Each structure stands twice: as structure tokens, then as C-alpha cells.
N, C-alpha and C positions, 0 to 999 in steps of 0.2 A: 724875567720876560715871559709873559703869558701869550701863547700863540694858539690860534684856532687851527683846526685840521687843514683847511684850505691854505692857510699861511704856511704851515709845515710843508705842504706840497709845493708851494711856490719857492720856499727856501731850499727844498731838496733839488729842484730844477736849477736854481741859481748856483748851488754848491757843485752840482754835476758839471755845469758850464765852467766854473772856476777850476775844477779838477782837469778838465780838458785843456784849458789854457795853460795849466802847469805841466802838461804832458803826461797826465795820469789817466789811465782807462778805468772806468767804473763799471763793475759787473755785479749783477744781482743773480745770486745762485741759491739753490736749495741746499740745506745741510744742517748739521748740528754744530753751528758756530754763530758768533755774533758778527764777525767781520773785522776788517781793518786794512791797513796799508801793508804791501809787501812788494818785493822786487822779484820778477820772474825773468830770468836771464837779464836783459838790459831794460826791460819794460817796467814802468811804474804801474802798479795795479792796486786798485782798491776794490775789495770784494765785500759785498754786503748781503746778508741773508734776506732773500726776497720774501720770506714768510714773516719778517718783522713788521711791526706797524710803522707808519710814516715817521713818527717821532723818533723811534729807535734808529731808523735808517738815517735821519738827519744827524743824530748824535754820533753815530759811527763814522759817517762821512766827515763831519766837522772835526772829530778827533784825528782822523787820517790826514786831513788837510793841515791840521796843526803840526803833525809829525813831518809832513812834507816841507813845511816852512812857509808860512804866509806872511812873515814879517816884511819881506821885501816886495810884496805884491799889493797893488792898489785894490782896495775893497771898499764898496760903498759902506758908510758907517753902520747901517742896519745889519748888513751881512757880517761885518767884523764883530759887532756886538753879539750877534747870535752865536758865532763860532766861539767867542771867548766864554760865553755863558754855558755852552754845552760841555758837560763833564760826565764821562762814563767811568 
């Protein structure tokens, strides 16, 4: 799947909405890390390096959503395809 920069931005917004629906907070922070899914107390949290490019942010968020479990959630086909193709 080839995506343009604007399409990655749209996909990032769609994935952030999906994360919210699944009860996970998405935070963009600075640091020496790639990011990913974690639990902080009882909160589901996905932390993404804000200095990463949009494509990397999408990849990290897609991987975190896979880890959260998207099998039981309805996703539009284009979003499901994008998540399945993202591999970090």
C-alpha cells in the first residue's frame, strides 16, 4: 500500500479516534524512544515520539492497536488493511 503524506495524516487521525474508542489514550512525547502500548495503573496508554515523521507515528500506533486487539472491533476495510500492512 503506497500512501502520500496527507493520506498518512488522515490515517493517523483515524487511528487516534480508534484508540479513543478502545479506551486508550494517545500521547505524543519527546524522548529517545519509538513508542508503543503500555498500561499505567489501570489506564491504557499509547506513547508516540512526537519527533518521528508521520509514517513512523502511524506504524507505531498501528502496532499498538494490534497489541490492544482489533479483531473484535469493526474497522472500515481501508483502515484494517493499513493496520495489517504496518509492520515495525
